[in-house]
N, C-alpha and C positions, 0 to 999 in steps of 0.2 A: 125191739131195738133194731133188729136187722132191717125191718121195713122202713124205719125212720132214717137210718143211714143210707139205704139205697135210694130213698126219695130225695134226700139232700144231694147225693151224688148225681142223680138224674137231672136235678135242677142246675147243678154246676156245669154239667155237660163237658164240653171240651175247652171251656174257658179257663184262663188262669185264675180268675177270681169270680165271685158270684156276680159282680157288676160288669164283668168283661175283662179288660186288660189292666184295670186299675184296682188297687186295694180300696175297699169302700166300707160303708156302714154295715152291710150284711156280713161281711167278713169279720169285722170287729165284733159283731154280736155273736157270731157262731164259733169263732176260733177258741174261746175258752173251753168249750165242750170237748175239744180234742184231747185235753188232758185226761179225760175219763177213758180213753181208748184202752189203756193198760188195765184199768179196773174191769172194763167190759170183758176183756179176755180172761182175766183171772177168775172172775166170779161167774161169768155166763158162757165162757167158751166162744165168745164172739171175737174173731180175729179181724180187726178192721182192715188190715192189708189184704185179706182174702175177700172180704165182703164188699169193700168200697175202696179199691186202690187209687182211684182218681181223687177221692176225698182225702185220703192220706197224703197224696202228693201235694194237694192244695194246702193241707196243714203244714207240711214241711216248707212250702213256699212262704206261707204266712210267718212261720217261725224264723225265717231268714231276716225278717224285719226286726231291727233292734227294739223298737217299741213293743212288739209282740213278745219277743224273746225275754224281755225284762219283766213282762206282766203276767205271762202264762204260768199256771201252777205246775210244779214238778209232778209228773204222773206217778212216780213211785211214792212220794210223800202223800199224794192224794189217796193212793191205794192203802197206805199205812193208816191214814185217818179213817177210811172206811172200815178197816179191820178193827180199829179202836172203837168206833161207833157200834159195830156189830157186837163186840164183846161187852160194851157198856150196857147196851139195851137188850142183850140176849137174843139177838136175831140169828136165825139159822140160815 
């Protein structure tokens, strides 16, 4: 997971969005995965802010857009759902 996050951060570079200065298709495709950052930390000890701070800053920029803010999953509800699935299927 860390490798995937650092690869995405390297691709983002110093740009505001993956396409440059404008929010675009790649941003739309990737931003939903940022809702998983909380679960990565709780289950895997991967703290996104430490591993990929520019990617986290990008996620915050994206979430400032009303369209993204209304559509993105709540990270805590997503975490609770994963807990439910773990319990239901007996995952360790």
